[in-house]
Each structure stands twice: as structure tokens, then as C-alpha cells.
C-alpha positions, 0 to 999 in steps of 0.5 A: 191847475198844476203848481210845481214845487221847485226844490234843488233836488226834489221838485214835484208837481201838485195837481189841484183839480176837481176829479183828479183822484180818478185820474191818479194813473195819469199823474202817478207812476203806478205800474209797479208794487204799490202800498196804498195806505188809507184809514177807516174814516176815508171812503173805501172807494178812494183807495180802491180807485188808486188800487185799480190803476196800480199793477200790484196794489196792496191796500192797508186801512189803519184806524182813523185818528191821531192815535194811529200815527204811532210806532206800532202802526209804523212797524206794521206797515214796514212788515207789509212792505217786507213781506210783500217783497217791496224794493227801492223801485216800488212806491207808497201812496197815502190816501187820507188826511194828515195822519195817513200822510205823515205815517205813510211818508215816514214809512216811505222815507225809512224803508230801504233808506227811501222809496217813492212816495205819493200823497192824495190828501182827503181832508181840507187840513191836509190839502192846505198844509201837510200834503206838501213840504216833505215833513213826515213823522209819527208821535212818540211817548205822547209827543207829537211829531217827535220822530220823523224826517224831511222827505218830499213826495214825488207828486201830490193830488189835491182834489176838492171833490173829496171834501164833499164827504167830510163832516162840517167840523172837519172842514172847519178844522182845515180852515184853521190852518188856512187862516193861520197862513193868511195871518202871516202871509196873505192879507187878501186871503185873510179878507176872505175869512173876515168877509165870511166867504171861506166856505163858499170860496173853498177852492180859492182858499186851497189854492192860495194856501198851497201857494203860500206853503210852496213859496216858503218851502222853496225858500227854506226846505229844512226849516232853518228860517222862514219856514218857521212861520208855519209854527204860528199857533202850533207851540201852544196847539201841540201842548194842548194836544198832548194834554188832551191826548189828541182826542177831545180836539182836532189839530186845527181846533188846537191851532185856532186856540194857539193863535189867540195867545200869539197875536196882538190884542187888536188882532185877537178881536178880529180873530175871535170873530172869525173863529166863531164864524168858522165854528172853531173853539175860542177857549178851553180850560187848561192846566198851565203847568202841564202845557209848559211841561209839554212845551219843554219837549218842543223842538224850538225849546232852549233852556227855560225859553222857547221860540214862538211866532207872533203876529202883530198885524196881518201879513207880518210876523216876528220870531220871538224867543219867549221865557216860559213864564212870559208865555204862561202869562200870555196864555192866562189872558186867553184861556180860563183855568 
């Protein structure tokens, strides 16, 4: 299956197909210098398969985890591109999860003011969300995605077969992002979660999530309006990640927690049951003041208030400007201290 991201200047194909990784040469322009970025948690044969199809491949493996999405690794990759003589005619390919995709995409966006970027997401979380849409970034001074750009890939391969090597916790982690999109935009996808069939129907979950993401990005590429719905659960989630140092909890697990305080009480009860069925966390001890302080660095913050996405009913959402004190009150309803 091919979905086409139809943008005014940067349209590109999204290939959703089992076994597509092995056919990267058919879908990507690889007969040139190609920097292939992967991480230590990704099976080495995935990057090797892409390298075998490239004319002049260079494979760089970063350490697995959010800590690698940093200025130090960004600089290292720029050094590799410079030392290997990469030009604007060459390319970067990400083979990994969201960390690899975000870091590699930002490197491609900034080297020589932009070279071609391709993405092969290997985690469920990156397949349903970060692999498309063009938001690339690194973390800085403990704050997530605070340095970055909008830079669309030339093509994306989403191969569900690569998920067979993922630990179950990582699959659950990705389900949180798909669940997030179902709550704002797709009642039918939400029913799949309610009925406990998400793992069994994972191909459908991936496809429907990507269709939501594609449709929204096509309408609002630079996050001026509608695209803000993807921040559902993320305001609180990013603050939790900052407090826990990106280590104790995965991103999707933090999003799961973040959604609980941003929906109606009636919907929260349904959400709690689904999160438990997906083996996602439903509570975490927090320091409210530290979370609020982290939110003050959020891009959606203004003065003593912040814009959040609130879901009153499945398939509906509101963009609410909420004072930090009100937000603290909503968190207290959900999280123990």
C-alpha cells in the first residue's frame, strides 16, 4: 500500500508493506553517498540491508535511547558527513525509532542547508507517528525537542515485519500514540482498542494512524492550527519525561499518563481500562511544581498559562488555554504525590 503525503512543495510516498525494508533500493534513491543512521537496539541486519543497496554507504550506530538525541551526537554525525565529503546530492537514511529519525532528520535538514532524507521507522511508535510529518529535532538542556526544524523526508518505508523483534513493552509504547490519535480523530480505531483487538489488528492500527497523521499534516504542515491535536497528552508527557530524565518511562508511556488529565471524567474511565489492557502505566508519583516548571519551557506556553488539547468525547477535541494552577489541579485528580 502507498499513501501519498500531498504537500504544496514536499510531497512524498509512504510505503506500508510487509517485507518492504528488503526492497529499499526500489523505493529510495541510493546510488550515491548515503549516511545510514541506526542505533544499538536495532538489529544490525536492517541497516546492512540498506547499505547493501547503496552505492557509497556509511553506517553509523548510535547508542539506543533518548539520551542520544543530543547536541553531541548531532555534531558527530555532521563531522561524518563533512569528513566523507557529502554534498547536496547525497542523502541520509534513518533506520530506527523516533530518536534515530528525529536526530537524522535534523542532521539532514541542517547540513549544507538541507540534503535528502529517508526514513525507515523500526518501532511501532515511530511507524504510527514521528516517521511522517517532517518534525525533526534534538533535546537540549534537559528539554525535549527544543531545537529542531520542519523538514519532510523524500520517502518513508513502514514495514510491520520489523516489529517482530521488538519487546512487548515497546509495542505497547507505540500503541499509546495510536490510541491518542483515535481519541481525537477516529472512533472506529478507538473501538478496536476498546474491544482489546489492537495487538491482533496491528496492521490496521498502523494504517489508520498514518491516515490520520497524513490528513492533518496536509491541512496544517507547520502546526499553525489543526496539527496541534497531536499534542494531546504531550504537554504533561514532556514534563514527566523531563522530570524522569527520559529513562524510567518511555515516551508513549508518558503520553498515556498525559492523556488521563486531559479528558473528561467519563472518558477517563474508558481510557484507564484500555491502558491497563495495553500494559501501559496509569499512575506515577510526581512533583507538581517540577512538572509545571518543565512546562514553562513548552512551545505552547504563554505567561502563566498554556494551550492544551482536551478531549471531551471520542472524535472531538478542544484547544484550551489553561492557567498553570488549573492544570496542576487536573493533574492532582490523576497522579499521586
